[in-house]
C-alpha positions in Angstrom: 18.6 15.6 -8.3 17.0 12.0 -7.9 15.8 10.1 -11.1 12.2 9.4 -11.7 13.6 5.6 -12.4 15.5 5.3 -9.2 12.3 6.4 -7.1 10.2 4.1 -9.0 12.7 1.2 -8.2 12.6 2.7 -4.4 8.8 2.4 -4.2 8.2 -0.6 -6.0 11.3 -2.2 -3.3 9.5 -1.1 -0.3 6.2 -2.3 -1.5 7.3 -5.7 -1.8 9.0 -5.5 1.4 5.9 -4.3 2.5 3.4 -6.9 1.4 5.6 -9.5 2.6 4.4 -8.8 6.1 2.2 -11.5 7.0 -0.8 -9.4 8.5 -1.0 -8.2 5.1 -2.1 -11.4 3.4 -2.2 -14.4 5.8 -5.8 -12.9 7.0 -6.9 -12.5 3.4 -5.7 -16.3 3.1 -7.7 -17.6 5.8 -10.8 -15.8 5.4 -11.0 -16.9 1.7 -10.6 -20.6 3.1 -12.9 -20.2 5.9 -15.2 -19.2 3.8 -14.4 -21.4 1.0 -14.0 -18.5 -1.7 -13.2 -19.3 -5.3 -9.5 -18.3 -6.1 -10.8 -15.7 -8.4 -12.9 -14.2 -5.7 -9.9 -14.1 -3.2 -8.3 -12.5 -6.2 -10.5 -9.8 -6.2 -11.3 -9.5 -2.8 -7.5 -8.9 -2.3 -7.0 -7.0 -5.5 -9.8 -4.3 -3.8 -8.0 -4.2 -0.3 -4.6 -3.6 -1.9 -5.7 -0.9 -4.0 -7.5 0.7 -0.8 -4.0 -0.2 1.2 -2.7 1.9 -1.6 -5.1 4.9 -1.5 -5.2 5.4 1.8 -1.0 5.5 1.6 -0.7 7.9 -1.0 -3.6 10.3 0.8 -1.4 10.3 4.1 1.9 11.1 2.4 0.3 13.7 0.4 -1.2 15.1 4.2 2.4 14.9 5.3 3.9 16.6 2.7 1.3 19.3 3.0 2.0 19.6 6.7 5.7 20.1 6.0 5.2 22.8 3.3 3.0 25.0 6.0 4.8 24.5 8.6 8.4 24.9 6.8 6.4 28.6 5.9 5.4 29.2 9.3 9.2 29.2 10.7 
């Protein structure tokens, strides 16, 4: 069995690599610059979008696992 620490480290690594994609942060930087947001406002908006992104990703993950369980019992 894989240890929870290994899973956590793997998830953190994937998350860090995923967030380094320019389409995840450049958009907010440009929006903040054009809207003349303060640094704290940009941080707040970034945190909210990150939480939404995480929630949707987790929901999709659970949906895939649920479908896998359903189809594994059918076959």
